DRENDO-25640 format. One record per residue (C-alpha): residue in three letters; x negated, y negated, z negated. Coordinates in steps of 0.5 Angstrom, whole numbers, padded with zeros to 4 digits, always signed. Layout:
BEGIN
ALAXYZ...
This chain:
BEGIN
MET-0217-0174-0179GLU-0224-0177-0182GLU-0225-0180-0188VAL-0223-0188-0188CYS-0227-0192-0193LEU-0224-0199-0194ASN-0229-0202-0199THR-0236-0205-0198GLU-0241-0200-0199SER-0248-0202-0201VAL-0253-0203-0196GLY-0259-0200-0200ASN-0266-0199-0197ASP-0266-0192-0193ASP-0272-0187-0194ALA-0275-0188-0187ASP-0279-0194-0186GLU-0275-0200-0182CYS-0276-0207-0179GLU-0272-0212-0178ILE-0271-0216-0171GLU-0268-0223-0172GLY-0266-0228-0166ASP-0261-0231-0162CYS-0260-0225-0157ALA-0254-0225-0152MET-0254-0218-0152THR-0249-0218-0146GLU-0253-0213-0143TYR-0250-0208-0148VAL-0243-0209-0146SER-0241-0204-0141GLU-0233-0205-0142THR-0230-0208-0136GLY-0223-0211-0139VAL-0221-0214-0146ILE-0218-0213-0152GLU-0211-0216-0152ASN-0209-0219-0159PRO-0214-0216-0163LEU-0214-0215-0170PRO-0219-0219-0175PRO-0225-0215-0177SER-0224-0212-0183VAL-0229-0208-0188GLY-0228-0201-0187MET-0226-0201-0179GLU-0230-0196-0176PHE-0233-0196-0169GLU-0236-0190-0164SER-0242-0194-0162TYR-0246-0201-0164GLU-0244-0203-0157ASP-0236-0202-0159VAL-0237-0207-0165TYR-0240-0212-0161TYR-0235-0212-0156PHE-0229-0212-0161TYR-0232-0218-0165ASN-0233-0221-0158CYS-0226-0220-0156TYR-0223-0223-0162ALA-0228-0229-0162LYS-0225-0230-0155GLN-0218-0230-0157GLN-0220-0235-0163GLY-0224-0239-0159PHE-0231-0239-0161GLY-0237-0235-0159ILE-0242-0230-0162ARG-0249-0228-0162VAL-0253-0223-0165SER-0256-0226-0172ASN-0260-0219-0174THR-0261-0212-0172TRP-0265-0207-0177TYR-0269-0202-0174ARG-0272-0195-0177LYS-0279-0193-0174SER-0276-0189-0170LYS-0273-0195-0166GLU-0266-0193-0168ARG-0262-0198-0170TYR-0258-0197-0177ARG-0255-0204-0179GLY-0253-0211-0175LYS-0250-0217-0176LEU-0246-0221-0171SER-0245-0229-0173CYS-0241-0235-0170SER-0245-0238-0164SER-0245-0244-0169ALA-0249-0241-0175GLY-0255-0243-0177PHE-0259-0249-0174LYS-0264-0250-0169LYS-0271-0251-0170LYS-0274-0258-0170SER-0277-0260-0163GLU-0282-0265-0162ALA-0280-0267-0155ASN-0279-0274-0154ARG-0272-0273-0152PRO-0270-0267-0157ARG-0263-0263-0155PRO-0257-0266-0160GLU-0256-0261-0165THR-0250-0257-0163ARG-0249-0252-0169THR-0246-0253-0176GLY-0249-0247-0180CYS-0242-0244-0179PRO-0241-0238-0184ALA-0237-0233-0180MET-0240-0227-0179VAL-0239-0219-0179LYS-0244-0214-0182PHE-0244-0207-0180ARG-0248-0201-0181LEU-0249-0193-0178MET-0246-0188-0183GLU-0248-0181-0184ASN-0242-0179-0179LYS-0246-0183-0174ARG-0240-0188-0174TRP-0241-0196-0174LYS-0237-0199-0180ILE-0236-0206-0182ILE-0239-0207-0189GLU-0238-0215-0190VAL-0234-0220-0186GLU-0233-0227-0187LEU-0227-0230-0182GLU-0228-0237-0185HIS-0231-0243-0180ASN-0233-0249-0182HIS-0232-0253-0175LEU-0225-0253-0171ILE-0224-0247-0167THR-0218-0247-0161PRO-0217-0241-0157GLY-0218-0246-0150SER-0225-0247-0152GLY-0227-0239-0151LYS-0228-0239-0144PHE-0234-0244-0145TYR-0238-0239-0149LYS-0244-0235-0146SER-0242-0229-0150HIS-0235-0229-0146LYS-0238-0229-0139ILE-0238-0221-0139ILE-0231-0221-0141GLY-0227-0223-0134ALA-0223-0221-0129GLY-0222-0213-0129THR-0217-0208-0132LYS-0215-0210-0139ARG-0216-0205-0145THR-0210-0206-0149LEU-0211-0205-0157GLN-0204-0204-0159LEU-0200-0198-0163ASP-0194-0197-0159GLY-0194-0190-0159PRO-0199-0183-0161GLU-0201-0183-0154GLU-0204-0190-0154VAL-0207-0189-0161GLN-0211-0183-0158LYS-0215-0188-0153ILE-0217-0193-0158LYS-0223-0191-0161LEU-0226-0197-0164PHE-0223-0196-0171ARG-0219-0191-0176THR-0215-0195-0180VAL-0210-0200-0178ILE-0209-0206-0183VAL-0203-0210-0182ASP-0204-0217-0186ALA-0199-0223-0187GLU-0200-0225-0180GLY-0196-0219-0177ASN-0203-0216-0174GLY-0202-0209-0173GLY-0196-0204-0172VAL-0193-0198-0174ASP-0191-0192-0169THR-0183-0192-0170ASP-0181-0189-0164GLY-0177-0182-0164GLY-0183-0178-0162GLN-0184-0177-0170PHE-0178-0173-0170GLY-0178-0169-0164ASN-0182-0163-0166ASP-0179-0159-0172VAL-0186-0157-0174LEU-0189-0163-0178LEU-0197-0164-0178PRO-0199-0163-0185SER-0203-0169-0185GLN-0196-0174-0184LEU-0191-0177-0188LYS-0185-0172-0188PHE-0180-0177-0185LYS-0173-0176-0184GLU-0170-0179-0178GLY-0169-0187-0178ASP-0174-0187-0184ALA-0180-0190-0180GLN-0176-0195-0177ALA-0174-0196-0185VAL-0181-0197-0187GLN-0182-0202-0181ASN-0176-0206-0183PHE-0178-0206-0191PHE-0185-0209-0189PHE-0182-0214-0185ARG-0177-0216-0190LEU-0182-0217-0195GLN-0187-0220-0191LEU-0181-0226-0189MET-0180-0226-0197ASP-0187-0227-0198PRO-0192-0229-0193ASN-0198-0226-0197PHE-0195-0219-0197PHE-0200-0214-0196TYR-0200-0207-0193VAL-0204-0202-0190VAL-0202-0196-0185GLU-0207-0190-0184LEU-0205-0186-0178ASN-0207-0179-0176GLU-0210-0176-0170LYS-0203-0176-0166GLY-0201-0183-0168TYR-0196-0181-0174MET-0196-0185-0181ARG-0200-0181-0186ASN-0201-0186-0192LEU-0198-0192-0193PHE-0200-0198-0198TRP-0197-0204-0200THR-0197-0210-0205ASP-0194-0217-0206ALA-0198-0224-0208ARG-0195-0223-0215SER-0198-0217-0216ARG-0205-0219-0213VAL-0205-0225-0218VAL-0202-0222-0224TYR-0208-0217-0224GLY-0213-0223-0225TYR-0210-0224-0232PHE-0209-0216-0234CYS-0215-0213-0230ASP-0217-0209-0236VAL-0213-0202-0235ILE-0209-0199-0230ALA-0205-0193-0229ILE-0204-0189-0223ASP-0197-0186-0223THR-0197-0179-0218MET-0191-0176-0222CYS-0187-0176-0215LEU-0192-0172-0212ALA-0193-0167-0217TYR-0185-0166-0218LYS-0184-0166-0210PHE-0180-0172-0210GLU-0177-0174-0203VAL-0180-0180-0204PRO-0188-0179-0204LEU-0189-0185-0208VAL-0195-0187-0212THR-0195-0193-0216PHE-0201-0198-0219ILE-0198-0200-0226GLY-0201-0205-0231VAL-0199-0208-0238ASN-0197-0216-0239HIS-0198-0220-0245HIS-0191-0217-0248GLY-0193-0210-0247GLN-0189-0209-0241PRO-0191-0205-0235ILE-0192-0209-0229LEU-0193-0207-0222LEU-0200-0208-0218GLY-0198-0204-0212CYS-0195-0198-0209GLY-0197-0192-0204MET-0194-0186-0200LEU-0198-0180-0199ALA-0197-0174-0194ASP-0201-0170-0199GLU-0205-0169-0205THR-0212-0168-0202THR-0218-0172-0205GLU-0219-0176-0198SER-0212-0178-0198TYR-0213-0181-0206ILE-0219-0184-0204TRP-0216-0188-0198LEU-0211-0190-0203LEU-0215-0192-0208ARG-0220-0196-0203ALA-0214-0200-0200TRP-0212-0202-0207LEU-0219-0204-0209THR-0220-0208-0202CYS-0213-0212-0204MET-0215-0213-0211LEU-0222-0217-0208GLY-0226-0211-0210ARG-0225-0212-0218PRO-0225-0205-0221PRO-0221-0204-0228GLN-0225-0202-0234ALA-0220-0196-0235ILE-0216-0192-0231ILE-0210-0187-0233THR-0208-0182-0229ASP-0205-0175-0229HIS-0209-0169-0230HIS-0211-0167-0223LYS-0217-0165-0220ASN-0217-0168-0213LEU-0215-0175-0216GLN-0220-0174-0221THR-0225-0173-0216ALA-0223-0179-0212VAL-0223-0184-0218ALA-0230-0182-0220ASP-0232-0184-0212VAL-0228-0190-0212PHE-0229-0193-0219PRO-0235-0190-0222ARG-0236-0195-0227ALA-0229-0194-0230SER-0227-0190-0236HIS-0222-0185-0233CYS-0217-0182-0238PHE-0211-0177-0237TYR-0204-0178-0240LEU-0204-0174-0246SER-0196-0173-0246ARG-0196-0170-0239ILE-0201-0165-0241ILE-0196-0163-0247GLN-0190-0163-0242ARG-0194-0158-0237ILE-0195-0153-0242PRO-0188-0149-0240GLU-0189-0149-0233THR-0197-0147-0233LEU-0197-0142-0239GLY-0190-0139-0237GLU-0192-0132-0237LEU-0194-0133-0244PHE-0188-0131-0249ASP-0188-0136-0255LEU-0189-0142-0251GLU-0186-0147-0257ALA-0190-0144-0262ILE-0196-0146-0257LYS-0194-0153-0256VAL-0193-0154-0263SER-0200-0152-0265LEU-0203-0155-0259SER-0200-0162-0261LYS-0202-0162-0268VAL-0209-0160-0266VAL-0209-0166-0261TYR-0206-0171-0265TYR-0208-0170-0272PHE-0215-0169-0272LEU-0219-0176-0271ARG-0226-0173-0270PRO-0229-0169-0264GLU-0232-0164-0269GLU-0226-0163-0273PHE-0222-0162-0266GLU-0226-0157-0263ALA-0226-0153-0269ALA-0218-0153-0269TRP-0218-0152-0262ASP-0222-0146-0262GLU-0218-0143-0268MET-0211-0145-0264THR-0213-0141-0258GLN-0216-0135-0261ASN-0209-0134-0265HIS-0205-0135-0259GLY-0209-0131-0255ILE-0210-0136-0249ARG-0217-0138-0250ASP-0219-0134-0243HIS-0213-0138-0239LYS-0216-0142-0234TRP-0212-0148-0235ILE-0213-0148-0242GLN-0221-0148-0241THR-0220-0153-0236LEU-0217-0158-0241TYR-0222-0156-0246GLU-0228-0158-0241ASP-0224-0165-0239ARG-0223-0166-0247LYS-0226-0173-0247ARG-0221-0175-0242TRP-0215-0174-0246VAL-0216-0172-0253PRO-0215-0178-0257ALA-0221-0176-0262TYR-0226-0178-0256LEU-0222-0184-0253LYS-0223-0189-0259GLU-0229-0193-0255THR-0224-0194-0249PHE-0220-0200-0249LEU-0213-0198-0247ALA-0208-0204-0249GLY-0202-0199-0251MET-0202-0196-0244LEU-0203-0189-0247PRO-0198-0186-0251LEU-0201-0183-0257GLN-0195-0181-0262GLN-0192-0174-0261ASN-0185-0177-0259GLU-0188-0182-0254THR-0188-0181-0246ALA-0190-0185-0240ALA-0184-0188-0237SER-0184-0189-0229PHE-0184-0196-0227PHE-0178-0194-0222GLU-0174-0190-0228GLY-0167-0191-0226TYR-0168-0193-0219LEU-0172-0187-0217ASP-0171-0179-0218ARG-0173-0173-0215HIS-0167-0173-0210THR-0167-0181-0208SER-0168-0182-0200LEU-0173-0186-0198LYS-0168-0191-0195GLU-0164-0191-0202PHE-0171-0193-0205MET-0173-0198-0201ASP-0166-0201-0201ASN-0167-0201-0209TYR-0174-0204-0209ASP-0172-0211-0210GLN-0167-0210-0215ALA-0172-0206-0219LEU-0178-0211-0219GLN-0173-0217-0220ALA-0170-0213-0226ASN-0178-0213-0229HIS-0179-0220-0227GLN-0173-0222-0231LEU-0175-0218-0237GLU-0181-0222-0237SER-0178-0229-0236LEU-0173-0227-0242ALA-0179-0225-0246ASP-0183-0231-0244MET-0177-0236-0246ASP-0176-0232-0253SER-0184-0233-0255ARG-0184-0240-0253ASN-0178-0242-0257SER-0178-0238-0263SER-0184-0234-0267CYS-0183-0227-0270MET-0179-0227-0276LEU-0184-0225-0282LYS-0182-0219-0286SER-0188-0221-0291ARG-0192-0226-0294CYS-0199-0223-0291TYR-0203-0229-0288PHE-0205-0224-0282GLU-0198-0223-0280LEU-0197-0231-0280GLN-0203-0232-0276LEU-0201-0227-0270SER-0194-0229-0270LYS-0197-0236-0268LEU-0201-0234-0263TYR-0198-0227-0260THR-0192-0226-0256ASN-0186-0224-0260GLU-0186-0217-0258ILE-0194-0216-0259ALA-0193-0219-0266ARG-0187-0215-0268ARG-0192-0209-0266PHE-0197-0211-0271GLU-0192-0213-0276ARG-0191-0205-0277GLU-0199-0205-0279VAL-0198-0210-0284GLU-0192-0206-0287GLY-0196-0200-0287MET-0201-0203-0291TYR-0197-0202-0297SER-0197-0195-0296CYS-0205-0195-0296PHE-0208-0195-0303CYS-0214-0193-0307THR-0219-0197-0302ARG-0226-0195-0305GLN-0233-0196-0302ALA-0236-0190-0300TYR-0243-0191-0299VAL-0247-0197-0296ASP-0252-0197-0290GLY-0256-0204-0289GLN-0251-0209-0288VAL-0245-0204-0286MET-0241-0201-0292THR-0236-0195-0291TYR-0230-0195-0294LEU-0225-0189-0295VAL-0217-0192-0295LYS-0212-0187-0297GLU-0205-0187-0294GLN-0199-0183-0295VAL-0197-0180-0288GLU-0191-0177-0285VAL-0192-0171-0282GLU-0186-0168-0278GLY-0183-0162-0280SER-0186-0162-0287LYS-0187-0166-0293PRO-0191-0173-0293GLU-0199-0172-0295THR-0205-0176-0297ARG-0210-0177-0291ASP-0217-0181-0292PHE-0219-0186-0286GLU-0226-0188-0286VAL-0227-0196-0285MET-0234-0199-0283TYR-0234-0206-0285ASN-0240-0211-0283ALA-0239-0217-0288SER-0244-0222-0284GLU-0241-0220-0277MET-0234-0219-0280ASP-0234-0213-0276VAL-0229-0208-0278LEU-0228-0201-0275CYS-0223-0195-0277VAL-0224-0188-0275CYS-0216-0188-0272GLY-0219-0193-0267LEU-0212-0196-0266PHE-0215-0203-0264ASN-0218-0200-0257PHE-0211-0196-0257CYS-0206-0201-0258GLY-0210-0208-0258TYR-0209-0210-0265LEU-0212-0208-0272CYS-0209-0202-0276ARG-0207-0202-0283HIS-0213-0199-0285ALA-0218-0204-0283LEU-0213-0210-0285SER-0213-0207-0292VAL-0221-0207-0292LEU-0221-0214-0290ASN-0216-0216-0295GLN-0220-0213-0300HIS-0226-0217-0298GLY-0221-0224-0299LEU-0220-0225-0292GLU-0214-0229-0290GLU-0215-0229-0283ILE-0217-0224-0277PRO-0224-0225-0275PRO-0224-0228-0268GLN-0226-0222-0264TYR-0220-0219-0266ILE-0216-0224-0263LEU-0214-0222-0255ALA-0213-0227-0250ARG-0209-0222-0246TRP-0203-0222-0252ARG-0203-0230-0253LYS-0196-0233-0251GLU-0199-0241-0250THR-0203-0239-0244ARG-0200-0241-0238ARG-0200-0236-0233SER-0198-0238-0225TYR-0196-0232-0221VAL-0197-0235-0214LEU-0204-0235-0210ASP-0208-0241-0210HIS-0209-0243-0203SER-0214-0248-0200CYS-0213-0252-0194ARG-0220-0250-0191GLY-0219-0248-0184ILE-0212-0251-0183ASP-0212-0254-0176THR-0207-0260-0177ASN-0206-0261-0170ASN-0203-0254-0170PRO-0195-0253-0172ILE-0196-0246-0174HIS-0202-0248-0178ARG-0198-0253-0181TYR-0192-0249-0183ASP-0196-0243-0186HIS-0200-0248-0190LEU-0193-0252-0193TYR-0190-0246-0194LYS-0195-0243-0198CYS-0195-0250-0202ILE-0188-0250-0203VAL-0188-0243-0206ARG-0192-0245-0212VAL-0187-0251-0213VAL-0181-0246-0213GLU-0185-0241-0218GLU-0186-0247-0223GLY-0179-0250-0222ARG-0176-0244-0224LYS-0179-0243-0231SER-0173-0247-0234GLN-0167-0251-0233ASP-0171-0258-0234CYS-0176-0256-0229SER-0171-0254-0224LYS-0168-0261-0225ALA-0174-0264-0224THR-0176-0260-0218GLN-0170-0261-0214GLN-0170-0269-0216ALA-0177-0269-0213LEU-0175-0265-0207ALA-0170-0269-0205ASP-0175-0275-0206ILE-0179-0272-0201LEU-0174-0271-0196ASN-0172-0278-0196LYS-0179-0280-0195LEU-0179-0275-0189HIS-0173-0278-0186LEU-0176-0285-0187VAL-0182-0283-0183GLU-0178-0279-0178ASP-0173-0286-0177TRP-0179-0290-0177PRO-0180-0294-0170CYS-0185-0292-0166ASN-0187-0299-0163MET-0188-0304-0168
């Protein structure tokens, strides 16, 4: 299967000379098809077509079904007269030129923004790169027959666009990705054909009998519970499911609050779980994991990872995170660089340490290597110190020429803490030797959990996570973290931050008492450098004294410690606090107070819906719009007992008013 792109690609200038033709071309002469597409999917970024004409035909069939006409707004040509880009618009786009005639025709256009843009790709396919579905005028299906662009679509053999089975999928060459939205457009092959052969194609999900139907039922159930549930299915050449992605409205909204750093957990693929699950994880204001999306992949190829990452990015409206944490995997690394070129990409350090036995299994003293490698990685704070210690360690253990060790060293800037201090990670990257990266579905999913069992437990896992967040919200609203010292820094953050983050910061305040001899080492302009000594507990040996270098700019109130804790965890370290305290500061400077940890911020996890495009005469539109509005009321009403009572009373009042309207006499 060819590579599928789900995100908008930039439309830059090509090397060849080009020209643009504008005009209201009817272009019906390009349409050679004799039938129509029944119930076509809405156009979506990433759809690929065999030809320019197929794009027009597809959009025209969609327009006829929706009740509007289309026209060619722009076509771009190279000097060779080859078309390489186009734009199709609603027939009501723009406005007509002013006429000087005595009786000019009335204006029929509305400046409608609905359109699709598409361009020719390197694989000679035409890809949709931009879509606008909203119209600024009323459209009804019955009006489609009056538009000029639809005249070519009439009687004749109909060409259906459905995904009922592999045979039908092979006939459809308009696009390669099936996007199934909240309206139920699209479909999934669930017939027994997927299990008819004992030999599975390498590019399809290895489902057992009944699993495909279970997936469809799972998606339908979530869609009924959440009208904004989103999922994408990629099919292979035979029409079988290859890759899946899904997420709900809550995940899409919560990402807007916590989009700075995400983790992509591929542990189920690495350890060959029955469920080939990939999860997108964030961290909320309590430091708790939050689910931002799920996928299932048939394989770990670069193409599959790129498809999944682009599906997720499209769902999140094209907003990439600042940092991404993944396992150390070459294909995934390539995919992240392709889809998120500006994001900082880091590897789970704890999982690299865990892989030592399986990767260096042929070597004798694995435990000694693990201890030595851990010390080199966790102990040294500066790149030059780490590199010298690494060289000595690999030489002593005779592993310098091992391929995996060499790969780790080449990628050291993505997983060694000494190189990551400028990347904000919000506490998502475990940095202590005994810390590990837990799975979001831990306790609900293991290597032998079946797909059906996982889907049955999916809601329970999400509800448990949501309940923990609600309890933490209540705890932070009703009380502050118990103070263990008289430090102003602790008092300040206990009023601002959620209790869990305040408790974590409390450990740094307590750690100030193990710091001593904070002295100024040298001055460079306005920047003063201090050396802070600390008694550090070292595993397996006696406590030792270590020096931590802290730079401080008094005019800007900027403080930076060599340990890098602020970017790693999101709050200042004991060494930086010691320097601030020595300068007589009683409050932490405002640039080190992060909004993501604040407890007073009101966060609503319901999508904000507008009523644009709602046809009040259409009962389906009315139902859908009212349902989405009431979901927001329920979300607010569940937050406390008082809110719940007020919501129930308000809903009862609304029902009483509706009954009065219903009983109102038709003729006064």
